[in-house]
KOLTI-447645 format. One record per residue (C-alpha): residue number from 1; x, y, z. Coordinates in steps of 0.05 Angstrom, whole numbers, always signed. Layout:
REM residues N
i|u|v|w
NUM|X|Y|Z $
...
//
This chain:
REM residues 430
i|u|v|w
1|+656|-327|+350 $
2|+594|-306|+388 $
3|+551|-267|+345 $
4|+532|-201|+364 $
5|+465|-187|+395 $
6|+417|-162|+355 $
7|+388|-89|+367 $
8|+318|-130|+381 $
9|+346|-185|+420 $
10|+313|-198|+492 $
11|+248|-153|+472 $
12|+190|-199|+459 $
13|+124|-193|+422 $
14|+54|-222|+427 $
15|+21|-224|+360 $
16|-43|-231|+342 $
17|-39|-225|+261 $
18|-77|-245|+207 $
19|-56|-247|+124 $
20|+2|-202|+103 $
21|+8|-133|+141 $
22|+3|-155|+210 $
23|+58|-215|+197 $
24|+97|-169|+157 $
25|+114|-125|+211 $
26|+135|-181|+254 $
27|+176|-212|+210 $
28|+226|-149|+205 $
29|+216|-142|+282 $
30|+242|-215|+282 $
31|+294|-190|+235 $
32|+321|-150|+285 $
33|+315|-203|+338 $
34|+251|-194|+372 $
35|+219|-246|+399 $
36|+148|-265|+366 $
37|+100|-303|+390 $
38|+50|-323|+345 $
39|-16|-322|+375 $
40|-62|-377|+346 $
41|-135|-416|+359 $
42|-141|-485|+358 $
43|-208|-480|+335 $
44|-214|-427|+271 $
45|-169|-411|+220 $
46|-173|-337|+196 $
47|-174|-329|+123 $
48|-120|-319|+74 $
49|-72|-328|+133 $
50|-52|-410|+132 $
51|-89|-407|+62 $
52|-156|-399|+38 $
53|-181|-465|+77 $
54|-135|-511|+132 $
55|-150|-575|+112 $
56|-163|-569|+36 $
57|-166|-636|-5 $
58|-112|-646|-65 $
59|-164|-635|-115 $
60|-188|-575|-83 $
61|-111|-550|-84 $
62|-114|-585|-163 $
63|-162|-539|-187 $
64|-132|-475|-149 $
65|-74|-433|-198 $
66|-25|-380|-184 $
67|+18|-369|-121 $
68|-43|-395|-82 $
69|-38|-464|-93 $
70|+47|-465|-90 $
71|+51|-513|-37 $
72|+123|-547|-39 $
73|+111|-607|-98 $
74|+46|-589|-103 $
75|+19|-630|-48 $
76|-29|-625|+3 $
77|+16|-657|+61 $
78|+1|-677|+127 $
79|-12|-606|+157 $
80|-25|-563|+98 $
81|-25|-504|+145 $
82|+44|-499|+153 $
83|+58|-505|+78 $
84|+24|-447|+42 $
85|+77|-405|+9 $
86|+38|-335|+23 $
87|+42|-345|+102 $
88|+109|-381|+105 $
89|+141|-314|+71 $
90|+146|-277|+123 $
91|+138|-331|+176 $
92|+214|-338|+195 $
93|+239|-326|+263 $
94|+182|-332|+291 $
95|+151|-377|+351 $
96|+79|-404|+350 $
97|+24|-421|+408 $
98|-39|-440|+401 $
99|-95|-408|+457 $
100|-170|-406|+449 $
101|-186|-339|+471 $
102|-254|-334|+475 $
103|-263|-373|+535 $
104|-248|-352|+599 $
105|-189|-395|+611 $
106|-158|-371|+550 $
107|-160|-307|+566 $
108|-125|-318|+633 $
109|-73|-352|+583 $
110|-71|-290|+548 $
111|-61|-244|+597 $
112|-8|-284|+633 $
113|+32|-277|+558 $
114|+12|-198|+562 $
115|+43|-186|+624 $
116|+101|-220|+605 $
117|+112|-179|+536 $
118|+142|-120|+521 $
119|+95|-107|+450 $
120|+29|-136|+436 $
121|+15|-122|+353 $
122|-45|-139|+315 $
123|-88|-127|+254 $
124|-156|-147|+261 $
125|-227|-93|+258 $
126|-233|-57|+324 $
127|-293|-106|+343 $
128|-252|-170|+343 $
129|-214|-137|+395 $
130|-280|-119|+438 $
131|-306|-182|+441 $
132|-241|-213|+461 $
133|-229|-159|+506 $
134|-156|-142|+491 $
135|-180|-68|+483 $
136|-119|-19|+501 $
137|-160|-2|+559 $
138|-158|-68|+580 $
139|-92|-96|+566 $
140|-55|-32|+600 $
141|-84|-56|+664 $
142|-49|-129|+658 $
143|+12|-96|+637 $
144|+17|-17|+644 $
145|+83|-9|+605 $
146|+62|-48|+546 $
147|+72|-22|+479 $
148|+1|-39|+437 $
149|+1|-30|+367 $
150|-72|-39|+320 $
151|-71|-36|+251 $
152|-141|-38|+221 $
153|-155|-27|+154 $
154|-191|+43|+167 $
155|-174|+55|+238 $
156|-212|+50|+296 $
157|-264|+109|+294 $
158|-301|+137|+241 $
159|-359|+101|+203 $
160|-319|+49|+175 $
161|-277|+25|+234 $
162|-309|-33|+232 $
163|-304|-50|+168 $
164|-266|-112|+138 $
165|-215|-106|+79 $
166|-154|-139|+40 $
167|-91|-97|+9 $
168|-135|-92|-50 $
169|-196|-54|-15 $
170|-150|-18|+19 $
171|-126|+7|-46 $
172|-183|+29|-71 $
173|-206|+73|-12 $
174|-142|+105|-14 $
175|-139|+122|-84 $
176|-88|+75|-118 $
177|-131|+36|-164 $
178|-161|+99|-202 $
179|-83|+116|-219 $
180|-60|+47|-243 $
181|-76|+12|-305 $
182|-89|+36|-388 $
183|-122|+99|-410 $
184|-166|+58|-452 $
185|-177|+16|-392 $
186|-228|+14|-330 $
187|-203|-1|-260 $
188|-233|-73|-281 $
189|-179|-96|-315 $
190|-131|-85|-267 $
191|-99|-135|-230 $
192|-100|-130|-155 $
193|-44|-106|-117 $
194|-25|-105|-40 $
195|+31|-61|-31 $
196|-11|-31|+27 $
197|-6|-91|+62 $
198|+70|-85|+62 $
199|+71|-6|+73 $
200|+35|-21|+135 $
201|+71|-77|+160 $
202|+139|-34|+146 $
203|+107|+30|+181 $
204|+85|-17|+244 $
205|+156|-35|+254 $
206|+185|+29|+251 $
207|+132|+62|+300 $
208|+151|-1|+352 $
209|+223|+23|+351 $
210|+202|+88|+364 $
211|+157|+69|+412 $
212|+215|+20|+452 $
213|+265|+79|+440 $
214|+205|+119|+479 $
215|+200|+69|+533 $
216|+266|+68|+546 $
217|+278|+138|+560 $
218|+212|+148|+601 $
219|+193|+85|+632 $
220|+115|+92|+594 $
221|+88|+41|+541 $
222|+36|+76|+492 $
223|-9|+59|+435 $
224|+0|+54|+369 $
225|-53|+59|+321 $
226|-40|+46|+241 $
227|-111|+55|+201 $
228|-78|+7|+136 $
229|-111|+53|+83 $
230|-86|+127|+109 $
231|-15|+99|+121 $
232|-23|+90|+38 $
233|-34|+163|+25 $
234|+22|+191|+34 $
235|+55|+145|-19 $
236|-2|+187|-69 $
237|+9|+260|-33 $
238|+25|+296|-98 $
239|-38|+270|-128 $
240|-80|+289|-70 $
241|-47|+357|-64 $
242|-58|+369|-134 $
243|-131|+358|-137 $
244|-132|+406|-66 $
245|-95|+463|-105 $
246|-116|+456|-173 $
247|-177|+418|-167 $
248|-143|+365|-222 $
249|-156|+295|-213 $
250|-107|+252|-248 $
251|-109|+199|-293 $
252|-84|+133|-308 $
253|-14|+138|-349 $
254|+5|+69|-363 $
255|+71|+51|-365 $
256|+89|+132|-388 $
257|+112|+181|-328 $
258|+96|+250|-328 $
259|+150|+290|-348 $
260|+206|+233|-374 $
261|+200|+188|-429 $
262|+183|+124|-400 $
263|+158|+52|-429 $
264|+157|-20|-424 $
265|+190|-53|-486 $
266|+183|-118|-514 $
267|+249|-161|-516 $
268|+270|-227|-542 $
269|+245|-297|-516 $
270|+178|-306|-491 $
271|+140|-249|-445 $
272|+211|-219|-438 $
273|+212|-136|-426 $
274|+250|-82|-405 $
275|+233|-15|-373 $
276|+271|+41|-398 $
277|+272|+122|-377 $
278|+299|+185|-406 $
279|+295|+240|-364 $
280|+334|+293|-407 $
281|+376|+306|-466 $
282|+446|+278|-433 $
283|+405|+210|-419 $
284|+367|+214|-492 $
285|+444|+221|-529 $
286|+468|+161|-489 $
287|+415|+123|-510 $
288|+423|+132|-579 $
289|+497|+118|-572 $
290|+484|+50|-548 $
291|+429|+43|-609 $
292|+489|+60|-647 $
293|+459|+126|-670 $
294|+405|+107|-730 $
295|+376|+147|-779 $
296|+310|+155|-739 $
297|+332|+183|-674 $
298|+365|+250|-719 $
299|+285|+265|-750 $
300|+258|+329|-729 $
301|+195|+292|-689 $
302|+251|+272|-642 $
303|+307|+333|-640 $
304|+274|+357|-565 $
305|+253|+325|-508 $
306|+192|+359|-506 $
307|+176|+341|-577 $
308|+199|+265|-564 $
309|+149|+267|-506 $
310|+95|+291|-563 $
311|+114|+234|-605 $
312|+123|+175|-562 $
313|+79|+132|-595 $
314|+123|+141|-655 $
315|+186|+142|-605 $
316|+157|+70|-582 $
317|+156|+37|-645 $
318|+230|+56|-653 $
319|+244|+31|-582 $
320|+213|-25|-596 $
321|+247|-50|-654 $
322|+313|-47|-622 $
323|+294|-89|-552 $
324|+259|-141|-595 $
325|+321|-157|-622 $
326|+355|-165|-540 $
327|+348|-206|-485 $
328|+317|-165|-428 $
329|+370|-169|-380 $
330|+420|-150|-438 $
331|+389|-84|-455 $
332|+384|-74|-384 $
333|+465|-80|-381 $
334|+475|-40|-438 $
335|+437|+22|-426 $
336|+455|+25|-346 $
337|+528|+16|-365 $
338|+513|+80|-415 $
339|+474|+112|-359 $
340|+406|+100|-378 $
341|+361|+81|-321 $
342|+340|+17|-350 $
343|+302|-51|-311 $
344|+296|-128|-343 $
345|+224|-147|-312 $
346|+247|-204|-276 $
347|+199|-269|-269 $
348|+202|-317|-208 $
349|+249|-358|-249 $
350|+293|-303|-266 $
351|+295|-275|-198 $
352|+318|-342|-168 $
353|+370|-348|-223 $
354|+395|-269|-223 $
355|+468|-270|-207 $
356|+469|-196|-170 $
357|+411|-231|-123 $
358|+461|-292|-124 $
359|+526|-246|-99 $
360|+481|-220|-54 $
361|+454|-281|-19 $
362|+378|-248|-17 $
363|+349|-318|-14 $
364|+363|-352|+44 $
365|+350|-428|+58 $
366|+311|-442|+114 $
367|+275|-515|+143 $
368|+219|-527|+163 $
369|+184|-599|+194 $
370|+124|-598|+141 $
371|+167|-564|+80 $
372|+223|-587|+82 $
373|+292|-535|+60 $
374|+273|-475|+8 $
375|+295|-412|-9 $
376|+268|-352|+26 $
377|+266|-278|+3 $
378|+308|-252|+65 $
379|+310|-186|+104 $
380|+289|-120|+73 $
381|+353|-93|+100 $
382|+427|-110|+106 $
383|+462|-80|+174 $
384|+546|-86|+184 $
385|+544|-109|+248 $
386|+485|-145|+261 $
387|+462|-165|+192 $
388|+395|-198|+205 $
389|+380|-277|+178 $
390|+336|-319|+180 $
391|+352|-359|+244 $
392|+288|-406|+246 $
393|+242|-431|+187 $
394|+164|-409|+182 $
395|+132|-420|+254 $
396|+89|-484|+250 $
397|+5|-480|+280 $
398|+39|-490|+360 $
399|+102|-511|+347 $
400|+141|-471|+408 $
401|+72|-488|+457 $
402|+113|-519|+507 $
403|+169|-467|+508 $
404|+115|-405|+512 $
405|+70|-438|+572 $
406|+121|-467|+611 $
407|+189|-419|+609 $
408|+154|-363|+579 $
409|+85|-360|+619 $
410|+112|-402|+682 $
411|+55|-454|+674 $
412|+76|-528|+703 $
413|+74|-592|+678 $
414|+3|-599|+710 $
415|-27|-534|+687 $
416|+2|-552|+619 $
417|-31|-614|+616 $
418|-99|-599|+642 $
419|-91|-537|+588 $
420|-87|-583|+527 $
421|-146|-624|+553 $
422|-192|-556|+547 $
423|-164|-559|+473 $
424|-111|-491|+482 $
425|-51|-529|+460 $
426|-53|-569|+401 $
427|-6|-564|+341 $
428|-77|-594|+298 $
429|-132|-555|+268 $
430|-199|-603|+275 $
//
């Protein structure tokens, strides 16, 4: 029985994307069946895209910590640029080609690919596109019907137009970092987060599908701009509106909540925790029932929701005494079965071992020649008819050059060999 056609099957996307936001947008489109052709330079590796450096030594890798050095078996391998987990986590279901866009012959290749594409997506600073002659004004003359999506950090106009930024910089400019952390710590105590990257990727994918729908109705392409920092501002909308209407600057709350009882509590085991939220008296009574209605729950300072909020430090100490005797997932199960919002804090080991995620098949196996077979996070949505799956493993640098050059762009064998000799076509960094 043939698999049903995926929603975006037949849509071709040329992608000049770096780090996370742009690659995540194309990962979502690839999940829906779009043919993503990743354009990469044979001479230059964008920072933090296929790793901080294309050819790290084993000593360099051994000196790094955390996910930044999490290559298979913690070994550099023959082609380390194809092994970086930051890239490979969102590199599924894509094709890869190489071309030197800084040369005139490379520009001709780009034009040929853009003519054969429905969408062109990129998340570089505007001046990079200007230098490469890949602005919408020019791209739309090459392909008048194309949909072009730009995802710079701060937009394509204004004084920040060409400022460089990673996710943590966007978080700061959007105001998120002023709302995170604990009341007794300043911003320097925060760990970096990159939610603005993922948020921008999701918005760009949504905008791409809306533009495709518009094109199918009208036959017209268009230009889409996603300012990553502006895209994240609505996620914090209530804080901005509170300041605009009341001139009140919000402060960090730690694990607390503006009106619920909320905290992160220690559990049995090494560095195990559970998050608990109690929104009203009904959930409080359910919570007390799980604990067996200990005597302290009847004290006057815990008699009403407001009293409990005013004395939450004392309340947290009592709750911790109970959670410390529970495994994190056991505490979550007891409370959830009673109707109390609770969630175990999972590390990566816990997530891979989690029975719920296992039943749902969230982690999916994928093979790549330079990495082997591993379990990767799957698509963030499920569909009853056209359910997205990992159809191919992480794309390798130039791994699909022959298909893209000959089948998509129509280059002859002789032309392909000539472009190879010029240095456009390769699977290796110099």
